[in-house]
C-alpha positions in Angstrom: 88.7 86.6 137.6 88.4 90.5 137.3 85.2 91.8 138.6 85.4 95.1 136.6 83.7 95.5 133.4 84.8 97.9 130.4 82.3 100.6 131.8 84.1 100.3 135.4 87.7 100.8 133.6 86.3 103.6 131.6 84.8 105.4 134.6 88.2 104.8 136.6 90.3 106.2 133.8 88.0 109.2 133.4 88.1 109.8 137.3 91.9 109.7 137.4 92.3 112.0 134.4 90.0 114.5 136.3 91.8 114.2 139.5 95.4 114.6 137.8 94.3 117.6 136.2 92.4 119.3 139.1 94.1 122.2 140.6 94.3 120.3 144.0 96.7 118.2 142.5 98.2 119.9 139.7 98.3 123.1 141.5 100.8 121.7 144.2 104.5 122.1 144.0 106.6 119.1 143.1 107.8 118.8 146.8 104.2 118.9 148.0 103.1 116.1 145.6 106.3 114.1 146.8 105.3 114.3 150.4 101.8 113.1 149.6 103.2 110.2 147.6 105.5 109.5 150.5 102.5 109.4 152.7 100.7 107.1 150.4 103.8 104.7 150.6 103.7 104.9 154.3 100.1 103.9 154.5 100.7 101.1 151.9 103.6 99.9 153.9 101.4 100.0 157.0 98.5 97.9 155.3 101.3 95.3 153.8 100.3 92.2 155.8 96.7 92.7 154.8 97.6 93.5 151.4 99.9 90.6 151.2 97.0 88.2 152.6 94.7 89.5 149.8 97.3 89.2 147.1 98.0 85.5 148.2 94.5 84.7 148.3 93.8 86.2 144.9 97.1 84.8 143.1 97.9 81.6 145.0 101.3 82.9 145.6 103.1 82.0 149.0 102.6 84.8 151.6 106.2 85.9 151.8 106.3 86.7 148.2 103.6 89.3 147.8 104.6 91.3 150.9 107.7 92.8 149.0 105.4 94.2 146.3 104.2 96.8 148.9 107.5 98.6 149.8 106.7 101.5 147.8 109.5 103.8 149.4 112.2 101.9 148.0 111.1 102.7 144.3 112.8 106.3 144.2 115.2 106.6 147.2 116.4 110.1 146.1 113.0 111.6 146.4 112.9 111.0 150.1 115.3 113.7 151.0 114.2 116.0 148.2 110.4 115.8 148.9 111.2 116.5 152.4 113.0 119.9 151.7 116.5 118.3 152.3 119.2 117.9 149.6 119.2 114.4 147.9 
């Protein structure tokens, strides 16, 4: 059962829009944004066991299925080298 209402969604979308267009993000180079996204992927991966348990509790899936959802580094392999300043 979702707990967010329309007002929650509207506030989240507006906050995301402001954050995306803020100079702190839009002023970064693509490489710097890539490094931040890779760091986010690492943090999600580190929390994968906990996130998998939460997802299992939320959806009723068996535990081994949801844990693969949290491997974000595999989504864009060429970025790994490029975002770290090395040729892809």
